[in-house]
N, C-alpha and C positions, 0 to 999 in steps of 0.2 A: 438787738432782738428784732426791729423792726425789718430789718435789711431780711435776714431769716424769714419771716413770715413773708415777705416778697419771693421770696427764692422758694419757696413751698408752694404760695400759689399758683406762680408761674406755671411751677413743676404737674402740678394736679390741673392747672388748665390745658396743658402740652398732651397730658394723659389722657384725657379726656376728650379730645377733639376726634369728631368724626374722621374717616378715610377721605372723605368729599372734599371737606375743609382743608384738609392735607393734601389732598391734588389740586386744589383751587391754589394753594399759596406755591408749591412746587411751578405750576402754572406759570404765576407772577414772576417769578423768581429769575426763570427760563425765559420768559420775553424780555425780562429788565436786562437778562443777559447777552441775549442775542441782538437787542436796543444798543447796546454798548458796542458789541462788536462790531456789529455795520458803523457804527460812529469812528470806532477806530481806523477800520479798514479807509471809509472814507477820508479821516485825516493821513492815513497813509497815502490814499492817492494824491492828494493835494501836496505833502510832502516832498514826493518823488517828483512831480509836474515842476515844483518851486525849482528844485534842484536841474532838472533837465527841461527846461520852459520850450522844448521844441519836440514836437511829435505828439503820440500818443501813451498814455500809461496804461501798458497791459500786462497783465501780473497770472501766474498760473494758480489753482487754487493749491496746491501741494507747496509751492516756492511763499506763498501767502500765510498760509498755516504754521510754517517754520517760521516766519517773519515776526508773525504776531502770538507765537508759544501757544498756538489750539490745535485742537485738531482739523484735519480735512472737513470732515463731514459737518463741522458747525461753520468754518468759513464758508463752503458751500449753503447752508441756510440762508446763511447773514448775506450773502451774495444773491439770494433769491431775494431777499427782503428789499436789498438796494433795488434791483430789478425792477419791482413792482415799485417805485420811485423813481425810476429813470434815471438813477444815478449810477447806472452800471450797463453795460451792452455785453452779451455773448459773443465772444472773438470767434472768428470763422474756424480755431484750432479747437479741440474739443478740451475740456480743462482749462480754457484760458479765459479771460475775462478782460473788456477795457472799461477801464475806470476814468467814467467823466466828470471832467473837474474845470 
């Protein structure tokens, strides 16, 4: 009985939310997912560098997207975030990035 009332209250709360609140929640969720993807890219770079310690880790956006099972545009956005943190550098070849590990 109590569980049913909690479910009804949650449903009413969700239905009565404004579009602004929904948009804010979606933005927070997207930001959190982007941060998680950026962390996965950094971890991937460290793992590759650990396996092959000599040389730089250079990846293409498409290969990285395939490796992490994400869309290339999501990876590009996460790479831009890492660029701001100076964890990656744009490689001379278009669409390629050097991961700083």
